[in-house]
Kinemage of the C-alpha trace (Angstrom):
@kinemage 1
@onewidth
@group {chain A} dominant
@subgroup {mainchain}
@vectorlist {calphas} color= white
{ca met a 1} P 106.565 68.849 81.388
{ca pro a 2} L 105.758 70.816 84.610
{ca ser a 3} L 108.488 71.192 87.344
{ca lys a 4} L 108.043 68.712 90.318
{ca leu a 5} L 107.952 71.824 92.611
{ca leu a 6} L 104.817 73.067 90.374
{ca ile a 7} L 103.256 69.674 90.609
{ca ser a 8} L 103.337 69.481 94.314
{ca phe a 9} L 101.956 72.899 94.636
{ca leu a 10} L 99.254 72.219 92.494
{ca leu a 11} L 98.668 68.757 94.218
{ca ser a 12} L 98.539 70.824 97.514
{ca thr a 13} L 96.121 73.266 96.196
{ca val a 14} L 93.735 70.477 95.108
{ca ile a 15} L 93.946 68.715 98.495
{ca ala a 16} L 93.168 71.878 100.272
{ca ala a 17} L 90.078 72.723 98.338
{ca pro a 18} L 87.394 75.113 100.045
{ca ser a 19} L 85.102 73.482 102.273
{ca phe a 20} L 82.187 74.622 100.164
{ca ala a 21} L 83.570 72.561 97.138
{ca gln a 22} L 83.530 69.317 99.250
{ca glu a 23} L 79.462 69.591 100.506
{ca ala a 24} L 78.640 67.803 97.226
{ca lys a 25} L 78.657 64.041 97.653
{ca pro a 26} L 82.263 62.955 97.298
{ca asp a 27} L 83.259 60.706 94.812
{ca ala a 28} L 84.219 56.964 95.178
{ca lys a 29} L 87.826 56.598 95.910
{ca pro a 30} L 89.236 53.858 93.940
{ca ala a 31} L 92.691 52.064 95.210
{ca gly a 32} L 95.367 54.605 95.466
{ca gly a 33} L 93.215 57.133 97.625
{ca lys a 34} L 92.100 59.740 94.960
{ca thr a 35} L 88.540 60.290 93.583
{ca his a 36} L 88.054 60.335 89.994
{ca thr a 37} L 87.573 64.144 90.086
{ca glu a 38} L 91.155 64.458 91.599
{ca ile a 39} L 92.875 61.894 89.197
{ca ala a 40} L 91.114 63.894 85.974
{ca lys a 41} L 92.067 67.467 87.394
{ca gln a 42} L 95.877 66.110 87.851
{ca glu a 43} L 96.036 64.723 84.523
{ca ala a 44} L 94.806 67.987 82.852
{ca glu a 45} L 97.119 70.073 85.053
{ca ser a 46} L 100.351 67.597 83.842
{ca ala a 47} L 99.643 69.083 80.392
{ca trp a 48} L 99.901 72.734 81.309
{ca ala a 49} L 102.999 74.262 79.306
{ca thr a 50} L 105.407 75.692 82.263
{ca ala a 51} L 108.529 77.589 82.220
{ca pro a 52} L 111.693 75.395 83.032
{ca ile a 53} L 113.527 75.879 86.248
{ca glu a 54} L 116.680 74.377 84.612
{ca glu a 55} L 118.050 77.052 82.151
{ca gln a 56} L 117.626 76.551 78.522
{ca glu a 57} L 119.705 77.720 75.526
{ca val a 58} L 119.666 77.235 71.642
{ca lys a 59} L 122.196 78.830 69.354
{ca his a 60} L 122.369 80.051 65.765
{ca arg a 61} L 125.574 81.101 63.696
{ca asp a 62} L 125.173 83.918 61.443
{ca ala a 63} L 126.990 86.963 59.995
{ca val a 64} L 126.093 90.495 59.175
{ca thr a 65} L 127.749 93.304 57.319
{ca val a 66} L 128.438 96.639 58.678
{ca gly a 67} L 130.307 99.375 56.866
{ca gly a 68} L 131.792 96.908 54.728
{ca arg a 69} L 132.908 94.595 57.383
{ca arg a 70} L 131.575 91.101 57.704
{ca leu a 71} L 130.736 90.534 61.367
{ca pro a 72} L 130.188 86.550 62.466
{ca tyr a 73} L 127.759 86.182 65.360
{ca thr a 74} L 126.036 84.033 67.471
{ca ala a 75} L 122.273 84.435 68.032
{ca ser a 76} L 120.863 82.584 71.209
{ca ala a 77} L 117.612 82.265 72.907
{ca gly a 78} L 117.339 80.938 76.302
{ca thr a 79} L 116.545 81.199 80.045
{ca leu a 80} L 117.774 82.486 82.953
{ca thr a 81} L 116.805 81.301 86.217
{ca ile a 82} L 116.820 84.042 89.164
{ca arg a 83} L 116.804 83.207 92.707
{ca asp a 84} L 116.014 84.566 96.047
{ca ile a 85} L 118.615 85.187 98.564
{ca glu a 86} L 118.260 82.055 99.818
{ca gly a 87} L 118.721 80.028 96.783
{ca lys a 88} L 115.025 79.365 95.920
{ca pro a 89} L 114.366 79.685 92.205
{ca thr a 90} L 111.824 82.592 91.969
{ca ala a 91} L 111.523 83.133 88.405
{ca ser a 92} L 112.379 81.759 84.484
{ca val a 93} L 113.519 84.917 82.556
{ca phe a 94} L 113.588 84.535 78.541
{ca tyr a 95} L 116.179 86.423 76.281
{ca thr a 96} L 117.492 86.484 73.040
{ca ala a 97} L 121.115 87.483 72.409
{ca tyr a 98} L 123.865 88.730 69.757
{ca thr a 99} L 127.674 87.962 70.640
{ca leu a 100} L 130.223 88.787 68.104
{ca asp a 101} L 132.201 85.765 67.361
{ca gly a 102} L 136.153 85.424 68.024
{ca val a 103} L 135.941 87.410 71.277
{ca lys a 104} L 136.851 85.508 74.366
{ca pro a 105} L 134.687 85.418 77.556
{ca gly a 106} L 135.744 87.656 80.142
{ca ser a 107} L 137.122 90.126 77.454
{ca lys a 108} L 136.683 94.158 77.547
{ca arg a 109} L 133.967 93.935 74.881
{ca pro a 110} L 130.793 95.896 75.945
{ca val a 111} L 127.480 94.200 76.284
{ca thr a 112} L 123.918 95.956 76.283
{ca phe a 113} L 120.914 94.835 77.914
{ca phe a 114} L 117.429 96.011 76.145
{ca tyr a 115} L 114.046 96.017 77.018
{ca asn a 116} L 110.636 97.337 76.253
{ca gly a 117} L 108.311 98.813 78.603
{ca gly a 118} L 104.478 98.771 79.070
{ca pro a 119} L 104.660 98.139 82.074
{ca gly a 120} L 104.020 94.361 80.842
{ca ser a 121} L 105.671 94.521 77.356
{ca pro a 122} L 108.173 92.053 76.229
{ca ser a 123} L 111.157 93.000 74.404
{ca phe a 124} L 110.415 91.936 70.914
{ca trp a 125} L 109.414 95.300 69.487
{ca leu a 126} L 112.957 96.512 70.154
{ca arg a 127} L 114.688 92.793 69.093
{ca met a 128} L 112.938 92.926 65.613
{ca gly a 129} L 112.928 96.912 64.872
{ca ser a 130} L 116.055 98.646 66.418
{ca phe a 131} L 119.731 97.095 66.569
{ca ala a 132} L 119.628 93.480 66.453
{ca pro a 133} L 121.614 92.117 63.509
{ca ile a 134} L 118.339 91.206 61.785
{ca arg a 135} L 115.200 93.484 61.888
{ca ile a 136} L 111.746 93.970 60.047
{ca arg a 137} L 112.399 96.660 57.353
{ca thr a 138} L 109.938 99.654 57.338
{ca thr a 139} L 109.293 102.681 55.340
{ca asn a 140} L 108.381 106.142 56.760
{ca pro a 141} L 105.450 106.165 57.829
{ca glu a 142} L 102.930 103.618 56.399
{ca phe a 143} L 100.752 100.636 57.519
{ca ile a 144} L 103.024 97.712 56.949
{ca arg a 145} L 101.760 95.358 54.208
{ca pro a 146} L 100.582 91.877 55.134
{ca ala a 147} L 102.876 88.940 54.849
{ca pro a 148} L 105.303 88.108 53.684
{ca tyr a 149} L 107.292 90.828 55.302
{ca asp a 150} L 110.501 92.228 54.474
{ca val a 151} L 112.946 90.706 57.288
{ca gly a 152} L 116.788 90.738 56.746
{ca pro a 153} L 120.304 91.687 57.944
{ca asn a 154} L 120.438 95.121 59.545
{ca pro a 155} L 123.314 97.224 58.401
{ca asp a 156} L 122.238 99.439 61.212
{ca thr a 157} L 122.804 97.130 63.902
{ca leu a 158} L 124.989 97.941 67.178
{ca leu a 159} L 126.982 94.596 66.731
{ca asp a 160} L 130.389 96.429 65.641
{ca lys a 161} L 129.833 98.514 68.915
{ca thr a 162} L 128.344 95.967 71.615
{ca asp a 163} L 127.115 92.585 72.187
{ca met a 164} L 123.241 92.576 72.863
{ca val a 165} L 120.867 90.922 75.334
{ca phe a 166} L 117.011 91.496 74.932
{ca ile a 167} L 115.028 90.547 77.937
{ca asp a 168} L 111.598 89.706 78.544
{ca ala a 169} L 109.799 90.989 82.045
{ca val a 170} L 108.779 88.311 84.047
{ca gly a 171} L 104.988 87.477 82.971
{ca thr a 172} L 105.809 88.606 79.180
{ca gly a 173} L 107.063 86.681 76.407
{ca tyr a 174} L 108.072 83.386 77.681
{ca ser a 175} L 109.170 84.772 81.298
{ca arg a 176} L 107.180 83.361 83.999
{ca pro a 177} L 107.096 83.170 87.917
{ca leu a 178} L 108.260 79.783 89.264
{ca gly a 179} L 106.903 77.425 91.982
{ca asp a 180} L 105.028 79.158 94.383
{ca met a 181} L 105.714 82.691 93.230
{ca lys a 182} L 102.808 84.665 92.192
{ca pro a 183} L 102.306 87.500 89.449
{ca ser a 184} L 102.135 90.013 91.944
{ca asp a 185} L 105.695 89.222 93.129
{ca phe a 186} L 107.000 90.839 90.035
{ca tyr a 187} L 104.268 93.170 89.083
{ca gly a 188} L 105.585 96.689 90.515
{ca thr a 189} L 108.016 99.183 90.189
{ca asp a 190} L 110.607 98.008 92.784
{ca glu a 191} L 109.733 94.253 92.100
{ca asp a 192} L 110.021 94.523 88.402
{ca ala a 193} L 113.407 96.395 88.743
{ca asp a 194} L 114.693 93.699 91.168
{ca ala a 195} L 114.205 91.088 88.740
{ca phe a 196} L 115.604 92.543 86.187
{ca ala a 197} L 118.982 93.450 88.068
{ca lys a 198} L 119.127 89.640 89.213
{ca ala a 199} L 118.818 88.714 85.551
{ca ile a 200} L 121.512 90.953 84.461
{ca leu a 201} L 123.642 89.808 87.317
{ca arg a 202} L 122.931 85.908 86.353
{ca tyr a 203} L 123.744 86.536 82.744
{ca ser a 204} L 127.119 88.319 83.401
{ca thr a 205} L 128.208 85.671 85.866
{ca lys a 206} L 126.912 82.795 83.629
{ca tyr a 207} L 128.811 84.116 80.639
{ca ser a 208} L 131.823 85.902 82.351
{ca arg a 209} L 130.809 89.436 81.414
{ca trp a 210} L 131.447 91.297 84.827
{ca thr a 211} L 134.814 92.954 83.285
{ca ser a 212} L 132.935 94.173 80.233
{ca pro a 213} L 131.693 97.824 79.866
{ca lys a 214} L 128.252 97.590 80.588
{ca phe a 215} L 124.946 99.225 79.227
{ca leu a 216} L 121.457 99.711 79.682
{ca phe a 217} L 118.983 100.096 76.747
{ca gly a 218} L 115.517 100.829 77.804
{ca glu a 219} L 112.352 102.301 75.836
{ca ser a 220} L 109.208 103.798 77.154
{ca tyr a 221} L 108.377 102.594 80.722
{ca gly a 222} L 111.844 100.648 80.266
{ca thr a 223} L 113.502 103.910 81.032
{ca leu a 224} L 111.925 104.295 84.181
{ca arg a 225} L 112.947 100.762 84.839
{ca ser a 226} L 116.091 101.962 83.882
{ca gly a 227} L 116.355 104.855 86.383
{ca ala a 228} L 115.716 102.356 89.230
{ca leu a 229} L 117.672 99.643 87.901
{ca ala a 230} L 120.893 101.805 87.376
{ca tyr a 231} L 120.854 102.294 91.037
{ca gln a 232} L 120.070 99.025 92.176
{ca leu a 233} L 123.098 97.695 90.248
{ca gln a 234} L 124.977 100.298 91.523
{ca glu a 235} L 124.084 99.251 95.329
{ca arg a 236} L 124.702 95.442 94.156
{ca gly a 237} L 128.295 96.265 93.138
{ca met a 238} L 128.050 96.625 89.243
{ca ala a 239} L 128.952 100.009 87.793
{ca leu a 240} L 127.372 100.605 84.260
{ca asn a 241} L 129.318 102.598 81.879
{ca gly a 242} L 125.916 104.116 80.025
{ca val a 243} L 122.265 103.992 80.089
{ca val a 244} L 119.901 105.064 76.822
{ca leu a 245} L 116.727 106.236 77.360
{ca leu a 246} L 114.392 106.106 74.380
{ca ser a 247} L 111.143 107.739 74.353
{ca ser a 248} L 111.290 108.387 78.001
{ca ile a 249} L 108.834 108.324 80.851
{ca met a 250} L 110.736 108.715 84.046
{ca asn a 251} L 108.150 110.545 86.198
{ca tyr a 252} L 104.406 109.089 86.646
{ca gly a 253} L 103.629 111.652 88.854
{ca tyr a 254} L 102.613 114.718 86.676
{ca arg a 255} L 99.883 112.633 84.981
{ca gln a 256} L 97.776 112.769 87.949
{ca pro a 257} L 94.419 114.651 87.646
{ca gly a 258} L 94.467 118.547 88.176
{ca leu a 259} L 98.133 118.975 87.787
{ca asp a 260} L 98.976 121.361 85.040
{ca gln a 261} L 102.477 119.953 83.778
{ca val a 262} L 101.183 117.310 81.383
{ca tyr a 263} L 99.644 120.110 79.319
{ca leu a 264} L 103.017 122.064 79.251
{ca asn a 265} L 104.812 118.490 78.314
{ca tyr a 266} L 102.468 118.157 75.626
{ca leu a 267} L 102.558 121.482 73.670
{ca pro a 268} L 105.928 121.186 71.896
{ca ser a 269} L 104.745 117.417 70.387
{ca tyr a 270} L 101.530 119.387 69.450
{ca ala a 271} L 103.396 122.086 67.763
{ca ala a 272} L 105.609 119.292 65.888
{ca thr a 273} L 102.482 117.526 64.717
{ca ala a 274} L 100.760 120.635 63.620
{ca trp a 275} L 103.882 121.448 61.664
{ca tyr a 276} L 103.861 117.766 60.249
{ca his a 277} L 100.346 117.742 59.184
{ca asn a 278} L 100.442 121.381 57.653
{ca arg a 279} L 98.116 122.847 60.410
{ca met a 280} L 100.245 125.402 61.731
{ca pro a 281} L 99.666 128.870 60.166
{ca asn a 282} L 102.949 130.574 59.553
{ca arg a 283} L 104.841 127.366 59.429
{ca pro a 284} L 108.535 127.442 59.647
{ca ala a 285} L 111.011 125.753 57.226
{ca asp a 286} L 111.872 122.927 59.712
{ca val a 287} L 110.182 121.187 62.575
{ca ala a 288} L 112.969 122.035 64.946
{ca thr a 289} L 112.275 125.639 64.686
{ca ala a 290} L 108.330 125.074 65.643
{ca val a 291} L 109.485 123.299 68.372
{ca ala a 292} L 111.705 125.806 69.695
{ca gln a 293} L 108.852 128.222 69.321
{ca ala a 294} L 106.421 126.169 71.214
{ca arg a 295} L 109.141 125.507 74.121
{ca thr a 296} L 109.545 129.527 74.807
{ca phe a 297} L 105.785 129.667 74.684
{ca ala a 298} L 105.295 126.898 76.900
{ca thr a 299} L 107.965 127.955 79.703
{ca gly a 300} L 106.509 131.670 79.132
{ca pro a 301} L 102.712 132.895 78.656
{ca tyr a 302} L 101.528 129.346 78.700
{ca met a 303} L 103.014 128.448 81.992
{ca val a 304} L 102.007 131.441 83.592
{ca ala a 305} L 98.468 131.306 82.313
{ca leu a 306} L 97.935 127.956 83.920
{ca ala a 307} L 99.225 128.911 87.030
{ca lys a 308} L 96.871 131.662 87.357
{ca gly a 309} L 93.802 128.837 87.082
{ca gln a 310} L 90.190 130.079 87.151
{ca ser a 311} L 91.544 133.796 88.158
{ca ile a 312} L 93.106 134.502 84.862
{ca ser a 313} L 91.654 137.562 83.159
{ca asp a 314} L 89.543 137.181 79.710
{ca ala a 315} L 92.108 139.400 77.869
{ca glu a 316} L 94.825 136.933 78.802
{ca arg a 317} L 92.878 133.946 78.148
{ca asp a 318} L 92.239 135.197 74.583
{ca ala a 319} L 95.888 136.219 74.219
{ca val a 320} L 97.230 132.936 75.211
{ca ala a 321} L 94.439 131.217 73.127
{ca asn a 322} L 95.406 132.859 70.092
{ca gln a 323} L 99.113 132.346 70.603
{ca met a 324} L 98.432 128.849 71.284
{ca ser a 325} L 96.427 128.264 68.041
{ca gln a 326} L 99.265 129.742 65.987
{ca leu a 327} L 101.266 126.789 67.130
{ca ile a 328} L 99.217 123.823 67.657
{ca gly a 329} L 96.754 124.293 64.785
{ca ile a 330} L 93.576 124.102 67.005
{ca ser a 331} L 90.950 126.825 66.867
{ca pro a 332} L 91.248 129.714 69.564
{ca asp a 333} L 87.357 129.106 70.402
{ca phe a 334} L 88.164 125.278 71.078
{ca ile a 335} L 91.103 126.324 73.300
{ca lys a 336} L 89.192 128.701 75.171
{ca arg a 337} L 86.215 126.099 75.984
{ca ala a 338} L 88.826 123.688 76.924
{ca asn a 339} L 90.125 126.285 79.721
{ca leu a 340} L 93.443 126.433 77.918
{ca arg a 341} L 94.153 122.535 78.793
{ca ile a 342} L 93.917 120.356 75.653
{ca asp a 343} L 94.341 116.628 76.854
{ca leu a 344} L 95.699 114.098 74.142
{ca pro a 345} L 92.817 112.382 73.100
{ca arg a 346} L 91.045 115.730 72.014
{ca phe a 347} L 94.011 116.736 70.228
{ca gln a 348} L 94.237 113.614 68.267
{ca lys a 349} L 90.758 113.901 67.299
{ca glu a 350} L 90.439 117.754 66.355
{ca leu a 351} L 93.572 118.368 64.533
{ca leu a 352} L 92.297 117.059 61.516
{ca arg a 353} L 88.544 116.744 62.078
{ca gly a 354} L 87.514 118.759 59.130
{ca gln a 355} L 89.252 115.694 57.296
{ca ala a 356} L 87.349 113.195 59.314
{ca arg a 357} L 91.023 111.885 60.370
{ca thr a 358} L 92.440 111.032 63.679
{ca ile a 359} L 95.988 111.252 64.189
{ca gly a 360} L 98.149 108.490 65.993
{ca arg a 361} L 99.080 108.306 69.689
{ca phe a 362} L 102.542 106.391 69.047
{ca asp a 363} L 103.437 108.148 66.058
{ca ser a 364} L 101.352 111.256 65.283
{ca arg a 365} L 102.331 111.190 61.444
{ca tyr a 366} L 99.859 108.377 61.030
{ca thr a 367} L 96.412 109.119 60.279
{ca gly a 368} L 93.432 106.845 60.839
{ca ile a 369} L 89.443 106.794 60.131
{ca asp a 370} L 87.140 106.293 62.792
{ca thr a 371} L 83.536 105.310 62.816
{ca asp a 372} L 82.117 108.450 64.408
{ca ala a 373} L 83.936 111.201 63.083
{ca ala a 374} L 82.212 113.442 65.629
{ca gly a 375} L 83.656 111.906 68.788
{ca glu a 376} L 85.633 113.381 71.282
{ca arg a 377} L 88.379 110.619 71.315
{ca pro a 378} L 89.971 108.358 68.553
{ca glu a 379} L 88.613 104.727 68.348
{ca thr a 380} L 92.006 103.256 67.899
{ca asp a 381} L 95.753 104.233 67.577
{ca ala a 382} L 96.486 104.319 63.881
{ca ser a 383} L 100.000 103.970 64.388
{ca ser a 384} L 99.825 100.993 66.510
{ca asp a 385} L 97.509 99.240 64.007
{ca ala a 386} L 100.051 99.773 61.256
{ca ile a 387} L 102.997 97.733 62.760
{ca ser a 388} L 101.514 95.293 65.336
{ca gly a 389} L 100.767 92.322 62.934
{ca ala a 390} L 104.229 92.681 61.262
{ca tyr a 391} L 106.250 92.480 64.273
{ca ile a 392} L 104.398 89.800 65.917
{ca ala a 393} L 104.529 87.324 63.136
{ca ser a 394} L 108.064 88.133 62.237
{ca phe a 395} L 109.459 87.519 65.659
{ca thr a 396} L 107.336 84.558 66.074
{ca asp a 397} L 108.821 83.073 62.669
{ca tyr a 398} L 112.437 84.012 63.700
{ca leu a 399} L 112.606 82.685 67.197
{ca thr a 400} L 110.727 79.237 66.217
{ca gly a 401} L 112.108 78.867 62.369
{ca thr a 402} L 115.795 80.327 62.350
{ca leu a 403} L 116.836 80.349 66.321
{ca gly a 404} L 114.692 76.648 66.836
{ca tyr a 405} L 113.670 77.926 70.049
{ca arg a 406} L 110.832 75.245 70.941
{ca thr a 407} L 108.153 75.534 73.840
{ca glu a 408} L 104.583 74.712 74.345
{ca met a 409} L 104.114 78.204 76.309
{ca pro a 410} L 102.444 80.728 74.153
{ca tyr a 411} L 104.695 83.906 73.985
{ca arg a 412} L 102.920 86.497 75.918
{ca leu a 413} L 102.476 89.861 74.022
{ca ser a 414} L 101.439 91.564 77.371
{ca ala a 415} L 101.242 90.587 80.944
{ca arg a 416} L 98.099 92.636 81.105
{ca asp a 417} L 96.270 89.745 79.255
{ca ala a 418} L 96.786 87.279 81.978
{ca ala a 419} L 95.169 86.549 85.085
{ca gly a 420} L 96.490 88.540 88.012
{ca trp a 421} L 97.728 91.671 86.526
{ca ser a 422} L 97.790 94.317 88.792
{ca trp a 423} L 100.833 96.782 88.999
{ca asn a 424} L 102.202 98.277 91.994
{ca trp a 425} L 103.496 102.106 91.416
{ca lys a 426} L 104.929 102.428 94.741
{ca his a 427} L 108.414 102.993 94.662
{ca asp a 428} L 111.094 103.276 97.467
{ca ala a 429} L 113.505 105.954 95.969
{ca pro a 430} L 116.745 107.132 97.173
{ca gly a 431} L 116.211 109.904 100.107
{ca arg a 432} L 118.233 112.330 102.050
{ca ser a 433} L 117.092 109.885 105.121
{ca gly a 434} L 117.772 106.540 103.669
{ca gly a 435} L 114.599 106.054 101.274
{ca gly a 436} L 111.718 108.040 100.045
{ca gly a 437} L 108.448 106.270 99.585
{ca gln a 438} L 106.593 107.274 96.388
{ca asn a 439} L 103.190 106.744 95.596
{ca asn a 440} L 103.780 107.646 91.779
{ca pro a 441} L 107.433 106.465 90.685
{ca asn a 442} L 109.943 109.365 89.663
{ca thr a 443} L 113.074 107.384 88.865
{ca ala a 444} L 115.067 109.972 87.428
{ca val a 445} L 115.811 110.429 91.370
{ca asp a 446} L 117.272 107.118 91.318
{ca leu a 447} L 119.442 107.721 88.161
{ca ala a 448} L 120.654 111.047 89.353
{ca ala a 449} L 121.699 109.307 92.540
{ca ala a 450} L 123.671 106.704 90.330
{ca met a 451} L 125.284 109.331 88.136
{ca arg a 452} L 126.688 111.150 91.515
{ca ala a 453} L 128.048 107.909 92.768
{ca asn a 454} L 129.461 106.964 89.218
{ca pro a 455} L 131.014 109.853 87.957
{ca tyr a 456} L 131.792 107.816 84.493
{ca leu a 457} L 128.139 107.060 84.221
{ca lys a 458} L 126.655 108.459 80.807
{ca val a 459} L 123.340 108.877 79.919
{ca leu a 460} L 121.768 109.570 76.208
{ca ser a 461} L 118.196 110.633 75.907
{ca met a 462} L 116.966 109.637 72.399
{ca asn a 463} L 113.771 111.301 71.570
{ca gly a 464} L 110.992 111.188 68.809
{ca tyr a 465} L 109.280 114.504 67.668
{ca tyr a 466} L 106.145 112.944 66.982
{ca asp a 467} L 105.813 110.594 69.687
{ca met a 468} L 102.626 111.275 71.788
{ca ala a 469} L 102.852 108.524 74.405
{ca thr a 470} L 106.141 110.114 75.830
{ca pro a 471} L 106.308 113.602 74.998
{ca phe a 472} L 109.875 115.024 74.534
{ca phe a 473} L 109.568 118.027 76.459
{ca gly a 474} L 108.412 115.906 79.490
{ca thr a 475} L 111.523 114.025 79.302
{ca glu a 476} L 113.669 117.447 79.087
{ca asn a 477} L 111.582 118.616 82.426
{ca asp a 478} L 112.005 115.137 84.319
{ca leu a 479} L 115.908 114.844 83.632
{ca gly a 480} L 116.326 118.717 83.701
{ca his a 481} L 115.185 118.237 87.288
{ca met a 482} L 117.664 115.667 88.487
{ca met a 483} L 119.765 118.469 90.180
{ca leu a 484} L 122.947 117.331 89.024
{ca glu a 485} L 125.914 119.730 89.558
{ca arg a 486} L 126.978 121.793 86.615
{ca pro a 487} L 129.921 119.352 85.583
{ca gln a 488} L 127.883 116.496 85.981
{ca gln a 489} L 125.347 117.493 83.513
{ca ala a 490} L 128.115 116.937 81.036
{ca asn a 491} L 127.356 113.262 81.136
{ca leu a 492} L 123.837 113.623 80.049
{ca arg a 493} L 122.705 114.230 76.466
{ca phe a 494} L 119.949 114.611 74.531
{ca thr a 495} L 119.116 113.814 70.545
{ca tyr a 496} L 115.903 114.252 68.730
{ca tyr a 497} L 114.516 112.637 65.317
{ca pro a 498} L 111.643 112.950 63.039
{ca ala a 499} L 109.846 109.766 64.264
{ca gly a 500} L 107.360 108.717 67.087
{ca his a 501} L 107.697 106.662 69.926
{ca met a 502} L 109.339 103.794 68.183
{ca thr a 503} L 112.030 105.938 66.352
{ca tyr a 504} L 113.580 103.180 64.795
{ca leu a 505} L 110.610 102.754 62.771
{ca asn a 506} L 111.801 105.707 60.660
{ca pro a 507} L 114.765 104.163 58.640
{ca asp a 508} L 116.435 107.324 58.033
{ca ala a 509} L 115.976 108.130 61.877
{ca leu a 510} L 117.530 104.683 62.555
{ca his a 511} L 120.331 105.705 60.505
{ca arg a 512} L 120.935 108.796 62.379
{ca met a 513} L 120.510 106.801 65.892
{ca lys a 514} L 123.478 104.230 64.907
{ca ala a 515} L 125.727 107.165 64.270
{ca asp a 516} L 125.098 108.767 67.108
{ca leu a 517} L 125.267 105.826 69.276
{ca ala a 518} L 128.208 104.978 67.432
{ca gly a 519} L 129.832 107.974 68.821
{ca trp a 520} L 128.595 107.709 72.059
{ca tyr a 521} L 129.591 104.179 72.719
{ca asp a 522} L 133.222 105.033 72.024
{ca glu a 523} L 133.298 107.959 74.229
{ca ala a 524} L 131.758 105.854 77.347
{ca val a 525} L 134.250 103.349 76.902
{ca ser a 526} L 137.233 105.710 76.085
{ca asp a 527} L 136.491 107.803 79.413
{ca ala a 528} L 136.031 104.822 81.324
{ca arg a 529} L 139.717 104.181 80.409
{ca ser a 530} L 140.901 107.515 80.745
{ca ala a 531} L 143.172 108.462 83.799
{ca thr a 532} L 140.975 111.089 85.248
{ca pro a 533} L 137.022 110.533 85.523
{ca pro a 534} L 135.023 113.207 82.903
{ca val a 535} L 133.337 114.847 85.777
{ca pro a 536} L 134.735 115.382 89.441
{ca ala a 537} L 133.445 112.246 91.837
{ca thr a 538} L 131.095 113.434 94.596
{ca thr a 539} L 132.913 110.908 97.059
{ca ser a 540} L 135.927 111.786 99.148
{ca thr a 541} L 139.188 110.846 97.430
{ca gly a 542} L 141.228 111.073 100.950
{ca gly a 543} L 143.495 113.749 102.536
{ca asp a 544} L 143.778 114.512 106.312
{ca thr a 545} L 141.486 113.153 108.712
{ca pro a 546} L 139.557 115.748 110.360
{ca thr a 547} L 140.130 116.170 114.025
{ca asn a 548} L 137.801 117.300 116.912
């Protein structure tokens, strides 16, 4: 049922209808003072499914075996009500959580907050595919067959290392604004990070997790959120132990038209894809070697050539096009006609044009078939088509069937599908003068500020070689320009996997990711309990007071 606050708001909207709507002959008012039209509208709106102000929760007991050890746990689904500084409810935030049984509240057991990106995407992708105790099993790579789906216990779950909370952004999943709050109050870089910070603070208070080691785990745009969120939480008194960045996009600025950085960022991913599809002449034995060759070319001859713009000589253009062709499997003539700048849709279409196939964006190992084989860009993303139905169906069945979470609201797969979608990309980043306005966000700046303030904060960047949505070389560039001092750089680590944007779709990659994360979690928790920080703190530790 709708809340009293929402009913009040809707009634006030009806009463204050625009004058042009009142120019028609008014209905006769029966006893009670309302027209038949007003009564009908009120009755219709009373049936709307709305998010609850009062927090909800359902629980389910289960167990999973990890490394021969049986782990009993509680799975829960519910809502957190976040409020403004005056205490007014502003949004109902939906989450699913997995907590190990037999652990007392307020313990030192780690907790990790997971979320996907978009912006405008809920967290069910990570929830059903990555490190929860139950996941949908996928092979490498193939179109997931129609129902019934293979959903079951996840031996690569992180439950042996951390409790997990999967959060849906406001406007996605079952998360909704409350009362008179508008979608635009949450649809923005800083607005979104603020809502997540409030949800994490609320969860930590409600479930006594303030003294637990705390981690963030964001995917795609979720990594940009993590940069801002790490700094915001630090400013609100919550120091994090670690941040996991999966398939990162920390800086949206380089994607602006006319900037050459985007072509440099993509080149090693193009080379990895050409290697996978056997389109690379003189193909090396492994993808890592192909990528290393492309990195060297991108930061050398290719960068120099792009910087020269239209003043590049014919001889240099020919030489660079020939070298580039050897790496990415596209003809030198096509490369030259594109002015050495191959955007992603053209590469997706051109690499396997001779076979009338396109390659995927989220995972370039996947291939698709277009209606128009002569077109300039793919008609769809084959890698997205291959997985979406299975994930949506499996999550819906698990949530309603196994967990027993019931609501009349639809689970919104994207905030972009609803009315009022418009994202505010402006970002108030930490700056030397107390704040720096950005029209296109780069939250690597925020993450760097959080790392400088907290010498124990560790960052793990996890990347797929075949990710064409957020190319790994772009991530290296973004995080490589945080301008950390050399000792602080020890807290930043990169790992790579033979997979796409959603690296966990590859079961072999998922197993390797779990091993990498297990060691990283142990190190982060151990360092936080050590006598000395792993890197020197940047704040003063005392000493003589200076005199004038």
